[in-house]
PyMOL commands that place a pseudoatom at each C-alpha (Angstrom):
pseudoatom trace, name=CA, resn=MET, resi=1, chain=A, elem=C, hetatm=0, pos=[-111.486, -83.845, 119.915]
pseudoatom trace, name=CA, resn=GLN, resi=2, chain=A, elem=C, hetatm=0, pos=[-110.678, -87.436, 118.962]
pseudoatom trace, name=CA, resn=PRO, resi=3, chain=A, elem=C, hetatm=0, pos=[-107.087, -88.454, 119.779]
pseudoatom trace, name=CA, resn=ASP, resi=4, chain=A, elem=C, hetatm=0, pos=[-104.667, -89.050, 116.907]
pseudoatom trace, name=CA, resn=ARG, resi=5, chain=A, elem=C, hetatm=0, pos=[-104.462, -92.842, 116.677]
pseudoatom trace, name=CA, resn=SER, resi=6, chain=A, elem=C, hetatm=0, pos=[-101.737, -92.959, 114.022]
pseudoatom trace, name=CA, resn=ALA, resi=7, chain=A, elem=C, hetatm=0, pos=[-98.473, -94.616, 115.081]
pseudoatom trace, name=CA, resn=LEU, resi=8, chain=A, elem=C, hetatm=0, pos=[-96.722, -91.244, 115.449]
pseudoatom trace, name=CA, resn=GLY, resi=9, chain=A, elem=C, hetatm=0, pos=[-99.724, -89.856, 117.279]
pseudoatom trace, name=CA, resn=ASP, resi=10, chain=A, elem=C, hetatm=0, pos=[-99.724, -92.733, 119.707]
pseudoatom trace, name=CA, resn=ALA, resi=11, chain=A, elem=C, hetatm=0, pos=[-95.911, -92.375, 120.251]
pseudoatom trace, name=CA, resn=ILE, resi=12, chain=A, elem=C, hetatm=0, pos=[-96.260, -88.671, 121.039]
pseudoatom trace, name=CA, resn=ALA, resi=13, chain=A, elem=C, hetatm=0, pos=[-99.153, -89.374, 123.404]
pseudoatom trace, name=CA, resn=VAL, resi=14, chain=A, elem=C, hetatm=0, pos=[-97.177, -92.070, 125.292]
pseudoatom trace, name=CA, resn=LEU, resi=15, chain=A, elem=C, hetatm=0, pos=[-94.213, -89.708, 125.634]
pseudoatom trace, name=CA, resn=THR, resi=16, chain=A, elem=C, hetatm=0, pos=[-96.196, -86.596, 126.645]
pseudoatom trace, name=CA, resn=ARG, resi=17, chain=A, elem=C, hetatm=0, pos=[-99.526, -87.858, 128.144]
pseudoatom trace, name=CA, resn=PRO, resi=18, chain=A, elem=C, hetatm=0, pos=[-98.912, -91.434, 129.233]
pseudoatom trace, name=CA, resn=ARG, resi=19, chain=A, elem=C, hetatm=0, pos=[-101.676, -91.645, 131.824]
pseudoatom trace, name=CA, resn=GLU, resi=20, chain=A, elem=C, hetatm=0, pos=[-104.272, -90.295, 129.433]
pseudoatom trace, name=CA, resn=PHE, resi=21, chain=A, elem=C, hetatm=0, pos=[-102.999, -92.532, 126.686]
pseudoatom trace, name=CA, resn=TYR, resi=22, chain=A, elem=C, hetatm=0, pos=[-103.334, -95.741, 128.673]
pseudoatom trace, name=CA, resn=ARG, resi=23, chain=A, elem=C, hetatm=0, pos=[-106.702, -94.657, 130.045]
pseudoatom trace, name=CA, resn=THR, resi=24, chain=A, elem=C, hetatm=0, pos=[-108.107, -94.362, 126.464]
pseudoatom trace, name=CA, resn=MET, resi=25, chain=A, elem=C, hetatm=0, pos=[-105.993, -97.090, 124.852]
pseudoatom trace, name=CA, resn=PRO, resi=26, chain=A, elem=C, hetatm=0, pos=[-108.164, -99.292, 122.486]
pseudoatom trace, name=CA, resn=ARG, resi=27, chain=A, elem=C, hetatm=0, pos=[-108.543, -102.922, 123.525]
pseudoatom trace, name=CA, resn=GLY, resi=28, chain=A, elem=C, hetatm=0, pos=[-109.962, -106.059, 122.015]
pseudoatom trace, name=CA, resn=THR, resi=29, chain=A, elem=C, hetatm=0, pos=[-109.229, -105.104, 118.406]
pseudoatom trace, name=CA, resn=GLY, resi=30, chain=A, elem=C, hetatm=0, pos=[-106.364, -107.481, 117.781]
pseudoatom trace, name=CA, resn=VAL, resi=31, chain=A, elem=C, hetatm=0, pos=[-102.575, -107.049, 117.719]
pseudoatom trace, name=CA, resn=LEU, resi=32, chain=A, elem=C, hetatm=0, pos=[-102.184, -105.543, 114.220]
pseudoatom trace, name=CA, resn=GLU, resi=33, chain=A, elem=C, hetatm=0, pos=[-102.225, -101.933, 115.462]
pseudoatom trace, name=CA, resn=PRO, resi=34, chain=A, elem=C, hetatm=0, pos=[-99.501, -102.404, 118.043]
pseudoatom trace, name=CA, resn=LEU, resi=35, chain=A, elem=C, hetatm=0, pos=[-97.444, -104.467, 115.574]
pseudoatom trace, name=CA, resn=LEU, resi=36, chain=A, elem=C, hetatm=0, pos=[-97.643, -101.651, 113.022]
pseudoatom trace, name=CA, resn=PHE, resi=37, chain=A, elem=C, hetatm=0, pos=[-96.741, -99.217, 115.834]
pseudoatom trace, name=CA, resn=LEU, resi=38, chain=A, elem=C, hetatm=0, pos=[-93.625, -101.292, 116.572]
pseudoatom trace, name=CA, resn=VAL, resi=39, chain=A, elem=C, hetatm=0, pos=[-92.616, -101.283, 112.920]
pseudoatom trace, name=CA, resn=VAL, resi=40, chain=A, elem=C, hetatm=0, pos=[-92.794, -97.440, 112.760]
pseudoatom trace, name=CA, resn=VAL, resi=41, chain=A, elem=C, hetatm=0, pos=[-91.053, -96.929, 116.104]
pseudoatom trace, name=CA, resn=GLY, resi=42, chain=A, elem=C, hetatm=0, pos=[-88.501, -99.515, 115.287]
pseudoatom trace, name=CA, resn=MET, resi=43, chain=A, elem=C, hetatm=0, pos=[-87.537, -97.884, 112.085]
pseudoatom trace, name=CA, resn=ILE, resi=44, chain=A, elem=C, hetatm=0, pos=[-87.273, -94.477, 113.804]
pseudoatom trace, name=CA, resn=THR, resi=45, chain=A, elem=C, hetatm=0, pos=[-85.156, -96.105, 116.492]
pseudoatom trace, name=CA, resn=GLY, resi=46, chain=A, elem=C, hetatm=0, pos=[-82.908, -97.639, 113.882]
pseudoatom trace, name=CA, resn=ALA, resi=47, chain=A, elem=C, hetatm=0, pos=[-82.505, -94.291, 112.122]
pseudoatom trace, name=CA, resn=VAL, resi=48, chain=A, elem=C, hetatm=0, pos=[-81.639, -92.573, 115.414]
pseudoatom trace, name=CA, resn=HIS, resi=49, chain=A, elem=C, hetatm=0, pos=[-79.119, -95.271, 116.233]
pseudoatom trace, name=CA, resn=LEU, resi=50, chain=A, elem=C, hetatm=0, pos=[-77.579, -94.945, 112.846]
pseudoatom trace, name=CA, resn=GLY, resi=51, chain=A, elem=C, hetatm=0, pos=[-77.393, -91.162, 113.170]
pseudoatom trace, name=CA, resn=VAL, resi=52, chain=A, elem=C, hetatm=0, pos=[-75.833, -91.258, 116.602]
pseudoatom trace, name=CA, resn=ALA, resi=53, chain=A, elem=C, hetatm=0, pos=[-73.282, -93.856, 115.435]
pseudoatom trace, name=CA, resn=ARG, resi=54, chain=A, elem=C, hetatm=0, pos=[-72.266, -91.574, 112.549]
pseudoatom trace, name=CA, resn=LEU, resi=55, chain=A, elem=C, hetatm=0, pos=[-72.138, -88.454, 114.742]
pseudoatom trace, name=CA, resn=PHE, resi=56, chain=A, elem=C, hetatm=0, pos=[-70.174, -90.172, 117.541]
pseudoatom trace, name=CA, resn=PRO, resi=57, chain=A, elem=C, hetatm=0, pos=[-67.946, -92.806, 115.940]
pseudoatom trace, name=CA, resn=GLY, resi=58, chain=A, elem=C, hetatm=0, pos=[-66.183, -94.923, 118.495]
pseudoatom trace, name=CA, resn=GLN, resi=59, chain=A, elem=C, hetatm=0, pos=[-68.802, -94.305, 121.197]
pseudoatom trace, name=CA, resn=VAL, resi=60, chain=A, elem=C, hetatm=0, pos=[-71.656, -96.164, 119.514]
pseudoatom trace, name=CA, resn=ILE, resi=61, chain=A, elem=C, hetatm=0, pos=[-71.161, -99.161, 117.199]
pseudoatom trace, name=CA, resn=ASP, resi=62, chain=A, elem=C, hetatm=0, pos=[-72.257, -98.397, 113.633]
pseudoatom trace, name=CA, resn=PRO, resi=63, chain=A, elem=C, hetatm=0, pos=[-74.796, -101.111, 112.822]
pseudoatom trace, name=CA, resn=GLY, resi=64, chain=A, elem=C, hetatm=0, pos=[-75.183, -100.223, 109.151]
pseudoatom trace, name=CA, resn=LEU, resi=65, chain=A, elem=C, hetatm=0, pos=[-78.435, -99.669, 107.250]
pseudoatom trace, name=CA, resn=GLU, resi=66, chain=A, elem=C, hetatm=0, pos=[-79.604, -103.187, 108.275]
pseudoatom trace, name=CA, resn=ILE, resi=67, chain=A, elem=C, hetatm=0, pos=[-80.591, -101.684, 111.634]
pseudoatom trace, name=CA, resn=LEU, resi=68, chain=A, elem=C, hetatm=0, pos=[-83.641, -100.067, 109.922]
pseudoatom trace, name=CA, resn=LEU, resi=69, chain=A, elem=C, hetatm=0, pos=[-85.024, -103.548, 109.325]
pseudoatom trace, name=CA, resn=LEU, resi=70, chain=A, elem=C, hetatm=0, pos=[-83.550, -105.265, 112.417]
pseudoatom trace, name=CA, resn=ALA, resi=71, chain=A, elem=C, hetatm=0, pos=[-84.799, -102.741, 114.994]
pseudoatom trace, name=CA, resn=PRO, resi=72, chain=A, elem=C, hetatm=0, pos=[-88.563, -103.362, 114.387]
pseudoatom trace, name=CA, resn=VAL, resi=73, chain=A, elem=C, hetatm=0, pos=[-87.983, -107.136, 114.705]
pseudoatom trace, name=CA, resn=VAL, resi=74, chain=A, elem=C, hetatm=0, pos=[-86.066, -106.636, 117.966]
pseudoatom trace, name=CA, resn=LEU, resi=75, chain=A, elem=C, hetatm=0, pos=[-88.864, -104.445, 119.385]
pseudoatom trace, name=CA, resn=MET, resi=76, chain=A, elem=C, hetatm=0, pos=[-91.458, -107.040, 118.382]
pseudoatom trace, name=CA, resn=VAL, resi=77, chain=A, elem=C, hetatm=0, pos=[-89.591, -109.895, 120.060]
pseudoatom trace, name=CA, resn=LEU, resi=78, chain=A, elem=C, hetatm=0, pos=[-88.969, -107.819, 123.200]
pseudoatom trace, name=CA, resn=SER, resi=79, chain=A, elem=C, hetatm=0, pos=[-92.655, -106.767, 123.388]
pseudoatom trace, name=CA, resn=LEU, resi=80, chain=A, elem=C, hetatm=0, pos=[-93.732, -110.441, 122.994]
pseudoatom trace, name=CA, resn=VAL, resi=81, chain=A, elem=C, hetatm=0, pos=[-91.371, -111.713, 125.677]
pseudoatom trace, name=CA, resn=ILE, resi=82, chain=A, elem=C, hetatm=0, pos=[-91.850, -108.865, 128.170]
pseudoatom trace, name=CA, resn=GLY, resi=83, chain=A, elem=C, hetatm=0, pos=[-95.592, -108.841, 127.471]
pseudoatom trace, name=CA, resn=SER, resi=84, chain=A, elem=C, hetatm=0, pos=[-95.811, -112.546, 128.300]
pseudoatom trace, name=CA, resn=LEU, resi=85, chain=A, elem=C, hetatm=0, pos=[-93.952, -112.056, 131.580]
pseudoatom trace, name=CA, resn=LEU, resi=86, chain=A, elem=C, hetatm=0, pos=[-95.970, -108.984, 132.592]
pseudoatom trace, name=CA, resn=HIS, resi=87, chain=A, elem=C, hetatm=0, pos=[-99.233, -110.718, 131.615]
pseudoatom trace, name=CA, resn=LEU, resi=88, chain=A, elem=C, hetatm=0, pos=[-98.426, -113.222, 134.419]
pseudoatom trace, name=CA, resn=VAL, resi=89, chain=A, elem=C, hetatm=0, pos=[-97.515, -110.411, 136.825]
pseudoatom trace, name=CA, resn=TRP, resi=90, chain=A, elem=C, hetatm=0, pos=[-100.802, -108.582, 136.062]
pseudoatom trace, name=CA, resn=LYS, resi=91, chain=A, elem=C, hetatm=0, pos=[-102.801, -111.822, 136.418]
pseudoatom trace, name=CA, resn=LEU, resi=92, chain=A, elem=C, hetatm=0, pos=[-101.199, -112.358, 139.883]
pseudoatom trace, name=CA, resn=LEU, resi=93, chain=A, elem=C, hetatm=0, pos=[-102.121, -108.792, 140.762]
pseudoatom trace, name=CA, resn=GLY, resi=94, chain=A, elem=C, hetatm=0, pos=[-105.804, -109.454, 139.870]
pseudoatom trace, name=CA, resn=SER, resi=95, chain=A, elem=C, hetatm=0, pos=[-106.066, -108.208, 136.314]
pseudoatom trace, name=CA, resn=GLY, resi=96, chain=A, elem=C, hetatm=0, pos=[-108.821, -109.820, 134.216]
pseudoatom trace, name=CA, resn=GLU, resi=97, chain=A, elem=C, hetatm=0, pos=[-107.365, -108.485, 130.881]
pseudoatom trace, name=CA, resn=PRO, resi=98, chain=A, elem=C, hetatm=0, pos=[-106.295, -110.918, 128.210]
pseudoatom trace, name=CA, resn=PHE, resi=99, chain=A, elem=C, hetatm=0, pos=[-102.766, -111.296, 126.762]
pseudoatom trace, name=CA, resn=GLU, resi=100, chain=A, elem=C, hetatm=0, pos=[-103.537, -108.916, 123.871]
pseudoatom trace, name=CA, resn=THR, resi=101, chain=A, elem=C, hetatm=0, pos=[-103.950, -106.059, 126.400]
pseudoatom trace, name=CA, resn=ALA, resi=102, chain=A, elem=C, hetatm=0, pos=[-100.696, -106.876, 128.083]
pseudoatom trace, name=CA, resn=PHE, resi=103, chain=A, elem=C, hetatm=0, pos=[-98.960, -106.965, 124.724]
pseudoatom trace, name=CA, resn=ARG, resi=104, chain=A, elem=C, hetatm=0, pos=[-100.479, -103.534, 123.878]
pseudoatom trace, name=CA, resn=CYS, resi=105, chain=A, elem=C, hetatm=0, pos=[-99.320, -102.021, 127.163]
pseudoatom trace, name=CA, resn=VAL, resi=106, chain=A, elem=C, hetatm=0, pos=[-95.741, -103.212, 126.551]
pseudoatom trace, name=CA, resn=ALA, resi=107, chain=A, elem=C, hetatm=0, pos=[-95.613, -102.490, 122.834]
pseudoatom trace, name=CA, resn=TYR, resi=108, chain=A, elem=C, hetatm=0, pos=[-96.791, -98.867, 123.182]
pseudoatom trace, name=CA, resn=ALA, resi=109, chain=A, elem=C, hetatm=0, pos=[-94.203, -98.316, 125.959]
pseudoatom trace, name=CA, resn=MET, resi=110, chain=A, elem=C, hetatm=0, pos=[-91.577, -98.889, 123.241]
pseudoatom trace, name=CA, resn=ALA, resi=111, chain=A, elem=C, hetatm=0, pos=[-92.243, -95.326, 122.174]
pseudoatom trace, name=CA, resn=ILE, resi=112, chain=A, elem=C, hetatm=0, pos=[-89.321, -94.439, 124.447]
pseudoatom trace, name=CA, resn=ALA, resi=113, chain=A, elem=C, hetatm=0, pos=[-86.886, -96.593, 122.382]
pseudoatom trace, name=CA, resn=PRO, resi=114, chain=A, elem=C, hetatm=0, pos=[-85.638, -93.724, 120.076]
pseudoatom trace, name=CA, resn=VAL, resi=115, chain=A, elem=C, hetatm=0, pos=[-84.992, -91.504, 123.069]
pseudoatom trace, name=CA, resn=ALA, resi=116, chain=A, elem=C, hetatm=0, pos=[-83.404, -94.405, 124.965]
pseudoatom trace, name=CA, resn=VAL, resi=117, chain=A, elem=C, hetatm=0, pos=[-80.787, -94.714, 122.199]
pseudoatom trace, name=CA, resn=VAL, resi=118, chain=A, elem=C, hetatm=0, pos=[-79.580, -91.205, 122.877]
pseudoatom trace, name=CA, resn=VAL, resi=119, chain=A, elem=C, hetatm=0, pos=[-80.004, -91.249, 126.650]
pseudoatom trace, name=CA, resn=GLY, resi=120, chain=A, elem=C, hetatm=0, pos=[-78.237, -94.645, 126.815]
pseudoatom trace, name=CA, resn=MET, resi=121, chain=A, elem=C, hetatm=0, pos=[-74.988, -92.994, 125.785]
pseudoatom trace, name=CA, resn=LEU, resi=122, chain=A, elem=C, hetatm=0, pos=[-74.764, -91.608, 129.358]
pseudoatom trace, name=CA, resn=PRO, resi=123, chain=A, elem=C, hetatm=0, pos=[-72.796, -94.111, 131.407]
pseudoatom trace, name=CA, resn=TYR, resi=124, chain=A, elem=C, hetatm=0, pos=[-74.939, -95.643, 134.179]
pseudoatom trace, name=CA, resn=MET, resi=125, chain=A, elem=C, hetatm=0, pos=[-77.242, -92.610, 134.321]
pseudoatom trace, name=CA, resn=GLY, resi=126, chain=A, elem=C, hetatm=0, pos=[-78.680, -93.623, 130.978]
pseudoatom trace, name=CA, resn=THR, resi=127, chain=A, elem=C, hetatm=0, pos=[-79.636, -97.041, 132.292]
pseudoatom trace, name=CA, resn=LEU, resi=128, chain=A, elem=C, hetatm=0, pos=[-81.226, -95.356, 135.367]
pseudoatom trace, name=CA, resn=ILE, resi=129, chain=A, elem=C, hetatm=0, pos=[-83.288, -92.963, 133.313]
pseudoatom trace, name=CA, resn=VAL, resi=130, chain=A, elem=C, hetatm=0, pos=[-84.526, -95.467, 130.780]
pseudoatom trace, name=CA, resn=VAL, resi=131, chain=A, elem=C, hetatm=0, pos=[-85.463, -98.153, 133.291]
pseudoatom trace, name=CA, resn=LEU, resi=132, chain=A, elem=C, hetatm=0, pos=[-87.296, -95.669, 135.600]
pseudoatom trace, name=CA, resn=TRP, resi=133, chain=A, elem=C, hetatm=0, pos=[-89.177, -94.253, 132.590]
pseudoatom trace, name=CA, resn=TRP, resi=134, chain=A, elem=C, hetatm=0, pos=[-90.189, -97.714, 131.417]
pseudoatom trace, name=CA, resn=ALA, resi=135, chain=A, elem=C, hetatm=0, pos=[-91.240, -98.716, 134.915]
pseudoatom trace, name=CA, resn=LEU, resi=136, chain=A, elem=C, hetatm=0, pos=[-93.357, -95.547, 135.246]
pseudoatom trace, name=CA, resn=LEU, resi=137, chain=A, elem=C, hetatm=0, pos=[-95.173, -96.387, 131.975]
pseudoatom trace, name=CA, resn=GLN, resi=138, chain=A, elem=C, hetatm=0, pos=[-95.913, -99.930, 133.114]
pseudoatom trace, name=CA, resn=ALA, resi=139, chain=A, elem=C, hetatm=0, pos=[-97.110, -98.694, 136.497]
pseudoatom trace, name=CA, resn=LEU, resi=140, chain=A, elem=C, hetatm=0, pos=[-99.513, -96.273, 134.728]
pseudoatom trace, name=CA, resn=ALA, resi=141, chain=A, elem=C, hetatm=0, pos=[-100.659, -99.087, 132.450]
pseudoatom trace, name=CA, resn=SER, resi=142, chain=A, elem=C, hetatm=0, pos=[-101.316, -101.167, 135.579]
pseudoatom trace, name=CA, resn=ILE, resi=143, chain=A, elem=C, hetatm=0, pos=[-103.384, -98.489, 137.127]
pseudoatom trace, name=CA, resn=GLU, resi=144, chain=A, elem=C, hetatm=0, pos=[-105.372, -97.211, 134.057]
pseudoatom trace, name=CA, resn=VAL, resi=145, chain=A, elem=C, hetatm=0, pos=[-105.708, -100.451, 132.047]
pseudoatom trace, name=CA, resn=HIS, resi=146, chain=A, elem=C, hetatm=0, pos=[-105.588, -103.294, 134.540]
pseudoatom trace, name=CA, resn=GLY, resi=147, chain=A, elem=C, hetatm=0, pos=[-107.385, -101.538, 137.388]
pseudoatom trace, name=CA, resn=ILE, resi=148, chain=A, elem=C, hetatm=0, pos=[-104.600, -102.231, 139.937]
pseudoatom trace, name=CA, resn=ALA, resi=149, chain=A, elem=C, hetatm=0, pos=[-104.384, -99.995, 142.992]
pseudoatom trace, name=CA, resn=GLU, resi=150, chain=A, elem=C, hetatm=0, pos=[-101.772, -97.282, 142.560]
pseudoatom trace, name=CA, resn=PRO, resi=151, chain=A, elem=C, hetatm=0, pos=[-99.733, -98.108, 145.695]
pseudoatom trace, name=CA, resn=VAL, resi=152, chain=A, elem=C, hetatm=0, pos=[-99.532, -101.745, 144.591]
pseudoatom trace, name=CA, resn=ALA, resi=153, chain=A, elem=C, hetatm=0, pos=[-98.548, -100.835, 141.000]
pseudoatom trace, name=CA, resn=VAL, resi=154, chain=A, elem=C, hetatm=0, pos=[-95.871, -98.394, 142.131]
pseudoatom trace, name=CA, resn=ALA, resi=155, chain=A, elem=C, hetatm=0, pos=[-94.420, -100.956, 144.639]
pseudoatom trace, name=CA, resn=VAL, resi=156, chain=A, elem=C, hetatm=0, pos=[-94.295, -103.830, 142.173]
pseudoatom trace, name=CA, resn=PHE, resi=157, chain=A, elem=C, hetatm=0, pos=[-92.754, -101.864, 139.315]
pseudoatom trace, name=CA, resn=GLY, resi=158, chain=A, elem=C, hetatm=0, pos=[-90.508, -100.023, 141.734]
pseudoatom trace, name=CA, resn=ILE, resi=159, chain=A, elem=C, hetatm=0, pos=[-89.030, -103.378, 142.772]
pseudoatom trace, name=CA, resn=ILE, resi=160, chain=A, elem=C, hetatm=0, pos=[-88.744, -104.522, 139.153]
pseudoatom trace, name=CA, resn=ALA, resi=161, chain=A, elem=C, hetatm=0, pos=[-86.971, -101.200, 138.265]
pseudoatom trace, name=CA, resn=VAL, resi=162, chain=A, elem=C, hetatm=0, pos=[-84.442, -101.652, 141.099]
pseudoatom trace, name=CA, resn=LEU, resi=163, chain=A, elem=C, hetatm=0, pos=[-83.649, -105.179, 139.876]
pseudoatom trace, name=CA, resn=LEU, resi=164, chain=A, elem=C, hetatm=0, pos=[-83.332, -104.042, 136.216]
pseudoatom trace, name=CA, resn=ILE, resi=165, chain=A, elem=C, hetatm=0, pos=[-81.052, -101.110, 137.248]
pseudoatom trace, name=CA, resn=LEU, resi=166, chain=A, elem=C, hetatm=0, pos=[-78.803, -103.385, 139.289]
pseudoatom trace, name=CA, resn=LEU, resi=167, chain=A, elem=C, hetatm=0, pos=[-78.600, -105.821, 136.355]
pseudoatom trace, name=CA, resn=GLY, resi=168, chain=A, elem=C, hetatm=0, pos=[-77.967, -103.001, 133.851]
pseudoatom trace, name=CA, resn=VAL, resi=169, chain=A, elem=C, hetatm=0, pos=[-75.229, -101.368, 135.908]
pseudoatom trace, name=CA, resn=THR, resi=170, chain=A, elem=C, hetatm=0, pos=[-73.535, -104.742, 136.559]
pseudoatom trace, name=CA, resn=LEU, resi=171, chain=A, elem=C, hetatm=0, pos=[-73.531, -105.450, 132.818]
pseudoatom trace, name=CA, resn=GLU, resi=172, chain=A, elem=C, hetatm=0, pos=[-72.094, -101.984, 132.056]
pseudoatom trace, name=CA, resn=LEU, resi=173, chain=A, elem=C, hetatm=0, pos=[-69.369, -102.487, 134.691]
pseudoatom trace, name=CA, resn=ALA, resi=174, chain=A, elem=C, hetatm=0, pos=[-68.531, -105.913, 133.168]
pseudoatom trace, name=CA, resn=VAL, resi=175, chain=A, elem=C, hetatm=0, pos=[-68.347, -104.424, 129.655]
pseudoatom trace, name=CA, resn=HIS, resi=176, chain=A, elem=C, hetatm=0, pos=[-66.144, -101.527, 130.747]
pseudoatom trace, name=CA, resn=GLU, resi=177, chain=A, elem=C, hetatm=0, pos=[-63.898, -103.909, 132.593]
pseudoatom trace, name=CA, resn=MET, resi=178, chain=A, elem=C, hetatm=0, pos=[-63.525, -106.081, 129.455]
pseudoatom trace, name=CA, resn=GLN, resi=179, chain=A, elem=C, hetatm=0, pos=[-62.753, -102.966, 127.361]
pseudoatom trace, name=CA, resn=ARG, resi=180, chain=A, elem=C, hetatm=0, pos=[-60.212, -101.852, 129.894]
pseudoatom trace, name=CA, resn=GLY, resi=181, chain=A, elem=C, hetatm=0, pos=[-58.635, -105.290, 129.970]
pseudoatom trace, name=CA, resn=GLY, resi=182, chain=A, elem=C, hetatm=0, pos=[-58.494, -105.290, 126.153]
pseudoatom trace, name=CA, resn=GLU, resi=183, chain=A, elem=C, hetatm=0, pos=[-56.839, -101.853, 126.137]
pseudoatom trace, name=CA, resn=LEU, resi=184, chain=A, elem=C, hetatm=0, pos=[-54.282, -102.944, 128.711]
pseudoatom trace, name=CA, resn=HIS, resi=185, chain=A, elem=C, hetatm=0, pos=[-53.559, -106.102, 126.657]
pseudoatom trace, name=CA, resn=VAL, resi=186, chain=A, elem=C, hetatm=0, pos=[-53.066, -104.041, 123.479]
pseudoatom trace, name=CA, resn=ALA, resi=187, chain=A, elem=C, hetatm=0, pos=[-50.795, -101.582, 125.358]
pseudoatom trace, name=CA, resn=ALA, resi=188, chain=A, elem=C, hetatm=0, pos=[-48.705, -104.421, 126.776]
pseudoatom trace, name=CA, resn=GLY, resi=189, chain=A, elem=C, hetatm=0, pos=[-48.414, -105.983, 123.312]
pseudoatom trace, name=CA, resn=SER, resi=190, chain=A, elem=C, hetatm=0, pos=[-47.290, -102.726, 121.841]
pseudoatom trace, name=CA, resn=ARG, resi=191, chain=A, elem=C, hetatm=0, pos=[-44.705, -102.255, 124.591]
pseudoatom trace, name=CA, resn=ALA, resi=192, chain=A, elem=C, hetatm=0, pos=[-43.397, -105.745, 124.083]
pseudoatom trace, name=CA, resn=ALA, resi=193, chain=A, elem=C, hetatm=0, pos=[-43.095, -105.161, 120.323]
pseudoatom trace, name=CA, resn=LEU, resi=194, chain=A, elem=C, hetatm=0, pos=[-41.210, -101.863, 120.909]
pseudoatom trace, name=CA, resn=GLU, resi=195, chain=A, elem=C, hetatm=0, pos=[-38.869, -103.644, 123.340]
pseudoatom trace, name=CA, resn=ALA, resi=196, chain=A, elem=C, hetatm=0, pos=[-38.278, -106.457, 120.869]
pseudoatom trace, name=CA, resn=ARG, resi=197, chain=A, elem=C, hetatm=0, pos=[-37.658, -103.981, 118.038]
pseudoatom trace, name=CA, resn=SER, resi=198, chain=A, elem=C, hetatm=0, pos=[-35.212, -102.063, 120.270]
pseudoatom trace, name=CA, resn=SER, resi=199, chain=A, elem=C, hetatm=0, pos=[-33.372, -105.230, 121.187]
pseudoatom trace, name=CA, resn=LEU, resi=200, chain=A, elem=C, hetatm=0, pos=[-33.107, -106.287, 117.522]
pseudoatom trace, name=CA, resn=SER, resi=201, chain=A, elem=C, hetatm=0, pos=[-31.712, -102.907, 116.613]
pseudoatom trace, name=CA, resn=GLU, resi=202, chain=A, elem=C, hetatm=0, pos=[-29.050, -103.211, 119.295]
pseudoatom trace, name=CA, resn=LEU, resi=203, chain=A, elem=C, hetatm=0, pos=[-28.049, -106.628, 118.044]
pseudoatom trace, name=CA, resn=VAL, resi=204, chain=A, elem=C, hetatm=0, pos=[-27.792, -105.373, 114.462]
pseudoatom trace, name=CA, resn=THR, resi=205, chain=A, elem=C, hetatm=0, pos=[-25.711, -102.419, 115.460]
for i in range(1, 205): cmd.bond("trace and resi %d" % i, "trace and resi %d" % (i + 1))
show_as sticks, trace
zoom trace
């Protein structure tokens, strides 16, 4: 049976049968297919983000309906940048594939983006899960598409995953520290206002 090559079919294949997907991934047919894939996945990601923001106000910033148009653009830019970087990595590892193939490998891995929005709500653990999942997909792409030996692919993307996890956790800690500092500043301001009001009341009376 021929695999479903619609955008949704490809997304489901990446999520459920990633090794098989990359083994049979079309190549050499241009970038239109992966771009359309990113548009579909981006809109789904935006809708999920919007839904999560409405269900959990305060925990996730509500981006508004604009996210439905913005998310596909963000995924395209990320795929282009990451694809360019990984194209160099794969070349260094001995791949003979062109940039288009690298772009496809990265673009189709964006299938995890809608799930990442939900999983990303978990402090620290969300970063760990998403990064490891992404690294696994790129390792499989290295093996099945670029013909790189499995131990080499696992080692390289394992190192990349560790670096990304450290960066992600550091950023999360910094954000939480800023939020905590802001809360303390607001609390101090409120306390000062109450003290000033109390002093004024005493003077009046």
